[in-house]
Steps between C-alpha positions, in 0.01 A plus 500: 500500500509582870788418735337205677421323173848570362666360815288186489559440128876556524524253787296238316698555177819418694324192650560616855271434792414779740716324760804482268465868408461593866819312590691666216389846620528419871133580569209286612277307262204701630673822392534370143134396510399851617696654211319278249157561654565874505450571872865607534750662264861376514762740633748656260773263626283198427402639158871539419565138600200386294631700207837323517341160555258526208729700271238774463585871523375666816270736310337189346325449833381860515308505171178386663326680783443334832145462629622625836713809422527597866681175592868588474638261762458131553283380784720334760430135590252445782763369743649851516846396386641692210660275239862589421549722196618318190870542431631611164474203266269318739406238244601167650631228275388156606820300484364163606309429175794619293749286694268200483466536122879524457551197724246292307652604168849405619379165633327427170814578305714278724254212479480537122877490468522175701225307320623197306537570131365161397648168393763477226366284219689173453577552131691828540861484384770613741836625370791359700843654440781270602874462443444280193231711338138593506227238555125522482311294754144477619430471870389140439839420341681648797286304747567174308875567504487575873326168567760317287786672691346415838467134394856492368639649823303251707637211290855629539461522877369143513794376289749658742338324796516146346878423504 
């Protein structure tokens, strides 16, 4: 397999676009396209960065022969400006998608924790520990007793107002 085919297949296997690879290597998209078409051979620095990015040994790129053995240097972009050389470890990590995923996960967890757990069925027994002993009551029993107490208090207040 020749170099241009290997570069193209490795990029596609990693699901990278030419633009994303170019940004990671600090070169233009056209340069990546020229590598994959075979009109230009990447420099040794760029091959080293590609090797680290793809996790392929450097000699893995050299197994095939280039169709253009005389091309040892990249062709510079037409505008005459030389792109800056990639720094060691030039692979850029895109933090925005990672941060967005963490934020969405955290929001989902918080929302899930605050969702209502559902209604308590009316026939569930509730244990009430008091000074006299332990009682079992249903929520309906407790509501009935509360209504009775409210009525009794209201009657007592009315009795105090009469004399």
